[in-house]
C-alpha positions in Angstrom: 9.6 -19.3 33.7 11.1 -18.3 29.8 9.0 -19.5 27.2 10.9 -21.3 24.4 11.5 -19.5 21.1 10.9 -21.5 18.0 12.8 -21.0 14.6 10.8 -20.3 11.6 10.1 -23.5 9.2 11.8 -22.0 6.2 10.6 -22.8 2.8 13.2 -22.9 -0.3 12.4 -20.3 -2.7 11.9 -22.7 -5.5 8.8 -24.1 -3.4 7.4 -20.9 -2.7 4.5 -20.8 -4.4 3.4 -24.5 -4.0 3.7 -24.1 -0.1 1.5 -21.4 -0.2 -1.0 -23.2 -2.1 -0.6 -26.3 0.0 -0.1 -24.7 3.6 -1.6 -21.2 3.3 2.0 -19.7 4.2 5.5 -20.1 3.5 8.7 -18.5 5.2 11.9 -17.3 3.6 15.2 -17.1 5.2 17.1 -13.8 4.6 19.4 -15.8 2.3 16.3 -17.2 0.7 15.0 -13.5 -0.1 18.2 -12.7 -1.6 18.0 -15.7 -4.1 14.4 -14.9 -4.7 14.9 -11.4 -5.5 18.4 -12.1 -7.2 20.2 -9.2 -5.0 22.8 -9.1 -2.2 21.8 -8.9 1.5 23.6 -5.4 1.6 21.3 -4.0 -0.9 18.4 -4.9 1.3 19.8 -4.0 4.7 20.4 -0.6 3.2 16.9 0.2 3.5 17.1 -0.3 7.2 18.1 3.5 8.1 14.6 4.7 6.5 13.0 3.0 9.8 14.9 5.5 12.1 12.6 8.4 11.2 9.1 7.2 10.9 6.4 9.3 12.4 3.9 8.3 15.1 1.0 6.6 14.7 -1.6 8.9 15.7 -4.8 6.7 15.2 -3.9 4.0 17.9 -7.2 3.6 19.7 -5.5 1.6 23.1 -3.7 5.2 23.9 -0.2 3.6 23.1 2.6 5.7 21.5 4.6 2.5 20.7 3.9 2.6 17.1 5.4 4.6 14.2 4.9 4.2 10.7 4.9 5.3 7.0 2.7 4.1 4.1 2.6 3.9 0.3 0.6 2.1 -2.6 1.3 0.7 -5.9 0.0 -1.4 -8.9 2.0 -4.1 -10.2 0.8 -5.4 -13.5 0.8 -8.9 -15.3 3.9 -7.9 -16.8 5.5 -6.6 -13.8 5.3 -2.9 -14.3 5.3 -1.2 -11.1 3.9 2.3 -10.8 3.0 4.1 -7.6 -0.1 5.6 -7.0 -1.1 9.2 -5.5 -0.9 8.9 -1.7 -4.1 7.9 0.0 -5.9 6.5 3.1 -5.3 3.1 4.5 -8.7 1.7 5.2 -10.0 -1.6 6.6 -13.6 -2.8 7.3 -14.4 -3.5 10.9 -15.2 -7.3 9.7 -11.3 -7.6 9.4 -9.7 -4.7 11.9 -12.3 -4.4 14.7 -10.1 -2.2 16.7 -9.4 0.3 13.8 -11.6 -0.8 10.9 -14.0 1.6 9.0 -11.3 4.7 9.7 -9.6 6.8 7.1 -6.2 7.0 8.3 -3.9 8.9 6.7 -0.4 7.9 7.4 3.0 9.6 6.4 3.9 8.6 3.1 7.2 6.9 2.4 10.1 8.8 1.2 10.7 9.1 -2.5 14.4 7.8 -2.0 13.0 4.6 -0.6 10.6 3.8 -3.1 13.2 4.9 -6.0 15.7 2.1 -4.9 15.5 -0.8 -7.3 15.8 -3.2 -4.9 12.6 -1.9 -3.2 10.9 -2.1 -6.8 11.9 -5.7 -7.2 10.8 -6.8 -4.1 7.3 -5.1 -4.9 7.3 -6.8 -8.5 8.2 -10.1 -7.2 5.5 -10.3 -4.4 3.1 -9.4 -7.1 4.5 -12.3 -8.9 4.0 -14.8 -6.2 0.3 -13.4 -5.8 -0.3 -14.4 -9.4 1.4 -17.5 -8.9 -0.6 -18.4 -5.9 -3.8 -17.8 -7.4 -2.9 -19.4 -10.5 -3.3 -16.9 -13.2 -1.5 -13.4 -13.8 -3.4 -10.5 -12.6 -3.2 -6.7 -11.7 -2.4 -6.2 -8.0 -3.3 -3.3 -5.4 -0.2 -3.1 -3.2 -0.2 -1.3 -0.1 3.2 -1.3 1.8 3.5 -0.1 5.9 6.6 0.6 7.2 6.3 -0.4 11.1 8.8 0.2 14.5 7.3 -1.1 17.7 9.1 0.3 20.6 9.2 -0.5 24.2 9.4 2.9 25.7 6.3 2.6 27.6 7.2 -0.7 28.7 5.2 -2.8 26.2 4.8 -2.6 22.4 2.0 -4.5 20.3 2.8 -5.2 16.8 -0.7 -6.5 16.2 -2.9 -4.5 19.0 -6.1 -5.8 16.8 -5.2 -9.4 17.8 -5.5 -12.4 15.5 -6.6 -11.3 12.0 -7.0 -11.2 8.6 -6.6 -8.2 6.3 -9.0 -8.6 3.6 -6.4 -9.1 0.7 -5.1 -11.9 -1.2 -1.3 -11.9 -0.1 0.1 -10.6 3.1 3.7 -10.3 3.5 5.6 -9.7 6.6 9.5 -9.0 6.6 11.5 -8.6 9.7 13.7 -5.6 9.0 15.5 -5.8 12.5 15.0 -6.1 16.5 17.2 -4.6 19.4 16.8 -5.2 23.0 13.6 -7.1 23.0 11.9 -10.4 24.2 8.5 -11.6 22.6 7.4 -10.6 19.2 6.3 -14.3 18.4 4.6 -14.8 15.1 1.3 -17.1 15.2 -0.3 -18.6 12.0 -3.4 -20.3 12.3 -6.1 -22.1 9.9 -8.9 -19.5 9.5 -11.3 -22.6 9.4 -9.5 -25.2 11.0 -7.5 -26.0 14.5 -4.1 -26.1 13.3 -1.4 -23.6 13.8 2.3 -22.5 13.7 4.3 -20.4 16.1 7.8 -19.1 15.5 10.2 -16.0 16.2 11.6 -14.2 13.3 15.0 -13.1 15.0 17.2 -12.6 11.6 16.6 -9.5 9.5 15.0 -9.7 6.2 13.2 -13.1 7.0 9.9 -13.1 5.1 6.6 -14.3 6.1 4.1 -15.0 3.2 0.4 -15.4 3.9 -2.6 -16.7 2.0 -5.2 -14.1 3.9 -8.0 -16.0 2.6 -6.7 -19.1 4.5 -5.1 -18.3 7.6 -5.0 -15.5 10.5 -2.1 -14.1 11.9 -0.8 -12.2 14.9 2.8 -11.2 16.7 2.6 -11.2 20.2 3.6 -8.1 22.3 7.4 -7.2 22.8 8.9 -6.1 26.0 12.5 -4.7 26.9 15.1 -7.4 27.7 15.9 -5.3 30.5 13.7 -3.3 32.9 13.6 0.2 31.8 15.4 -0.6 28.6 14.5 0.9 25.1 14.1 -1.8 22.6 12.2 -2.0 19.0 11.1 -4.3 16.6 11.2 -3.1 12.7 8.9 -4.7 9.9 7.7 -4.1 6.5 4.4 -5.3 5.8 2.8 -5.5 2.2 -0.5 -6.6 1.0 -1.4 -7.5 -2.2 -5.2 -7.5 -3.4 -6.8 -8.3 -6.7 -10.0 -6.5 -6.5 -9.0 -2.9 -6.0 -7.6 -1.0 -2.8 -9.9 -1.2 0.1 -12.1 1.5 0.6 -12.6 2.6 -3.2 
């Protein structure tokens, strides 16, 4: 029996900060992302080629080989000044990531050509701005960016092997970069201290989910190939913004 795929509940860009404050999450359509950034979709889609050459994630504790990734860190100042910081390990406490927490995970750095793109820099600046809008005051933001590809070469891929979780930050942004030849990958968002939840499947490239990490938990369901033996993938960009420094400092 097939499971219904629910469309994302899109928010107009002008209502983004209000939706985050009211509901704890918001979703922008691809056109909404373009309007929010003030760029054409073609500039965003030009970044996708970078996802074709991501090195393997060597830290998966479930023994899987389904995830490749790169990582980079930045600061965004209240005046929107963006700076990349020296490459560093990704670290999370076990309270937020029971599977991979407490580990210094050194992932391959993002490519210089990627982070130099004006559209990339604009995206980081806007994520810092919406984080400040969500919290109600301009702040300095410590930003971590993760490029992910989850594939089905082994039969199943797990976007969130740690399960439903929070990340220990202020804002989490999840961008669907693309998906091909798969089923599954449903996004689920739940109140951290309540019973309400939302489920939907992001299918259009450059759909953007924003989460107030203090108020909601999130996960994505496993992916499988559309056809038995087929090779599919799901590409995402995950960006976190934290006001109290990088985790692990």
